[in-house]
C-alpha positions, 0 to 999 in steps of 0.5 A, spaced: 585 678 586 587 684 590 583 686 596 579 691 597 581 698 601 576 697 608 573 704 609 568 706 615 564 712 615 562 714 622 558 720 624 551 724 623 546 725 617 552 727 612 555 720 613 548 716 613 546 719 607 552 720 603 551 715 597 558 711 598 558 705 592 556 711 588 563 715 590 567 709 592 565 702 588 573 701 589 572 701 597 568 696 601 564 702 605 561 701 611 556 706 613 555 707 621 553 715 620 546 716 624 542 722 622 541 727 629 547 724 633 553 728 635 559 727 639 556 722 645 555 717 638 561 718 637 564 718 644 560 711 645 562 708 638 564 701 639 564 697 633 570 694 631 573 698 626 581 697 627 582 693 620 579 700 617 580 706 614 575 711 618 572 717 615 568 721 621 564 727 621 559 731 626 558 736 630 552 739 627 547 737 632 551 739 637 552 746 635 545 748 638 548 747 646 555 750 643 557 758 644 564 762 644 564 760 652 564 752 652 567 751 645 575 749 647 571 744 652 567 741 647 573 741 641 577 737 647 572 733 648 570 733 640 578 731 639 579 725 644 572 722 641 576 721 635 582 719 637 579 713 641 576 710 635 581 705 634 583 705 626 588 703 621 588 711 619 583 716 620 580 722 617 576 727 620 572 732 616 571 739 618 564 741 621 560 743 614 557 750 614 549 750 614 545 755 613 539 757 619 536 764 617 536 767 610 542 771 609 545 770 616 552 768 617 553 768 625 552 760 625 557 759 619 562 764 623 562 760 629 563 754 626 569 756 622 572 758 629 569 752 633 574 748 626 579 752 627 580 750 635 578 743 633 584 743 628 589 746 633 588 740 637 589 735 632 597 737 632 601 731 634 596 726 632 596 722 626 588 724 624 588 727 618 584 733 617 579 735 612 578 742 611 572 743 606 568 749 610 571 754 605 569 750 598 562 749 601 561 756 602 558 761 597 561 768 596 556 771 601 558 766 607 552 761 607 552 754 605 553 754 597 545 752 595 549 749 589 551 744 594 545 742 599 538 740 598 536 743 604 540 749 607 543 743 611 545 736 607 549 736 601 547 733 594 551 730 589 555 735 588 557 737 595 558 730 596 563 730 590 567 735 593 568 731 600 569 725 595 575 729 591 578 731 598 577 724 601 581 720 595 587 726 594 588 725 602 587 717 602 591 716 596 597 722 599 597 717 605 598 711 601 603 714 597 608 714 603 607 707 604 610 705 598 
């Protein structure tokens, strides 16, 4: 009998609420997502996931304390926290768009800039960056209402986008091992 791939999911409510058994029945999934958490949680993460592939997503809950002046320092701490997690492979989802005020896209413009800063700091690492930001946006720059239950958290269609992206990249990494 073939051993199932072990995958740990770490982060905030986007990870916590993902019905992993529905999207990844072939994997042994451990869900370490905690609603309301952010950088501090990931930076202090201490579970032993060294024998797992790890999927990480966080940042939404830290936005309230961020601005363009402290974005670079936050991005540096963000990447360092992800790098500190010991795992077979690491997959990092971008920070997802959200809808704060009807029609306002300023928060998503900021998130896009923050994601670009984080991505630039991942060069020369073995972390696979999963950028689904634009796929989750509607034409008007807001989180697409077809992918959310409350303008922040994803629904099944939103999670399907994440699952497809993740499975595509896991397959690419696995094929390199052959």
